[in-house]
N, C-alpha and C positions, 0 to 999 in steps of 0.2 A: 356877578353870578356864577361863573366858574368856580370861584372859590367856596362858595356856599354848597354848590353841587359836590364837590370834592368832599367836604366836611360830611356831608350827608351820606355819600357812599361809603366813606371809611368806618361809619358807625354801623353799618350792616352786618348781619351774621349769615354767612353763605354755607349753604349745603350743594355740593356739586356732585353730579351723577356722570357717569359715563365719559370722564374726561382724559382717560389714560391715553386714547388713540391720538387725540390731538395734540396733547402734551407730548407725546413720542415724536409726532412731526416736528413740533416746535424745538424740541431737544436737538433734532438733527437738521435744523435749520432748512426744513422743508416746507412748503407753504399750502395754503388751502383757500376755499371760498367758505364763507360763515354767513347764514341767513338766519333771521329772526324777525317777527312781527313788529312793525313800526311802534305801536303802542306800549311795547315792552322794552324798547331799545336802550335805554339809560343803563341798565345792567349790563348787557353784554359790550357796550361800548366802555364801560368803565372796567370790565373785566380783561379786556384785551388791549388796555393803553398801554404805551410804552413798548409796543412789539414791533415798530415799524410797518404799520399796517395801513394799507389804502382803503378809503372811506368815501362812499358815494353820498352827497348831501344836497338837497334841492336848492334852487337860487331863490327861494322865498324868505320873507323876514324870519320865519321861525328857523329856517335854514341858516340864516346869519348868526342866530344865537347858538345852534349846534356847532357850528363851524368854530365858534369863538371857544367852546368847551374841549371839543375834539383836539384842536391845535394845542391846547395847555396839556393834552395827553398825548401829544406827540404824534397824533396821526398825519398821514399824508391825505389831505382832503380834496375831493374833486367834486366841483359844483356841476349839477345837472340833473335831469330827471327825464322820464318818458315824455313830458309835456315840453321840456325847454333844455335843449342841449343834450339830450340824452343820449344820442348815437355817438357824438364825440367824447362825452364823459365815459361811456361804456369802452371805448377803444382805449382811452387812458387807464381804465382799470385793468383792461386786458395787458396794456403794457407792464403796469405795476406787478401784476400776477406773473408774467413771463420774466419779470427781472429779480423774482423771488420774494416779492411781498405778499403776505397774506392780504385777502380782500374781504371786507365786511359790508353786508348789503341789507336793507330792509326791503323785501320783494314786494310788499304792498304799499310802499311809499312812493311819492310823498303826499298824495292826496286821497288814496284809496282806491276802490272799496277796502275797508278793512278786512285784513285776514284772506284777501284774495292775491294769490301769486301772481306777479308779473314774470316776464322773461329774464330780467337782468342777472339774478343770480345762476339760474341753470345755463344761460348762455354763456356767461364768464367762465363757469365751471367746464362746460362744454369745450369751448375754443382755446382755453389754456391747459386743458388735460389735467385739470386739479380736483382732488376731492372736495365734494361739497358737504359741509355740515350743517344740520339744522339745530336749534336751539329754542327750547321752551323754557319760559321764566314764569316761577310763581313767586308772589310778594304776600308775606302774610297779613301785614297792616300796611295800607296804602292810601293815597288819595288818586281818584279817578277823575280825570278832567272831563269836561263837557265838550270834548273834540271829536273829529271824525273818526280817529283811531282809539277813543276812550284812554287817552295816555295815562300810564301808571307812575306815580311818584311814590316811592316807598317812604314811610313814616321813620324818623329816627330810630336806630337800634332794631328794625324790623328784621325778620328771618327772611332770606331769600333762598329759593330753590331753583336751581339751574340744571336742566338735563340736555346734554348733546346726544345727537344721535350718533350712529356709526357712519362711516364715510361713504357717500355716494358718487360713484364714477359714472360720468355721462360720456357715452361714446360719441366721438366728434364727427362720426358718419352718419348720425341719425336724421332723418329727413324731417322737414318743418313740422309735419303732422305729428310723427313720433316724438318730437322734442315738446310739442304740445301736451301730448299723452302724459310725458314724464313730468311737466310743470303741474298738471292736475294731480297726479299721483303724490308729488312732494308737497302740494299745499294741504292735502288730507294728513299726509304724514306730520307735517309741522303743527297742524291744528291738534293732533293726538298728543304730540309732545307737550304742547301748551296747556292742555287740559290735564295732562298727567302731573306736569310742575305745579299747577295750581291745586290740584288734590293734595299732592304731598305736603304742601305748605299749608 
């Protein structure tokens, strides 16, 4: 399966917007937190392969498959979720972040609700003092699975449009309620990015 996914992703035609700031950080060996919806995750995972990244993956059977793919792409995989091992997994991700590894998170995973942001990405950025980037993904030709997240699989040679947000810095002195307000605001922002990417494609 990882080999087939690799072949599929290599066939895609990418159009990427607003990548300069994140590439500038990468060129300076500075790290960040990246968040994207669970249903679109194949594309960001592929784009950030082989970059010494930490990734949070659920302990489910689907998570087993994703882990196999991500390990082929040289990710540092942490298993856990808000339902199972979440606090421990988040602490490990924070250790990754503080040690200089970028961290990628699907904030609505592993079981939804779809496109509803949970706290993981924001809390990781807040506690590590790292910029948070959001990513919208549009796929021109795709299969949409009948799953809770309407998981998207691009067709061979499809055009893919990826839009990064600018960096979002989250003050680590924010209260619980203030942090929840930020989470709600970023959920709206990510959904707008996702809609924009889909329209461009």
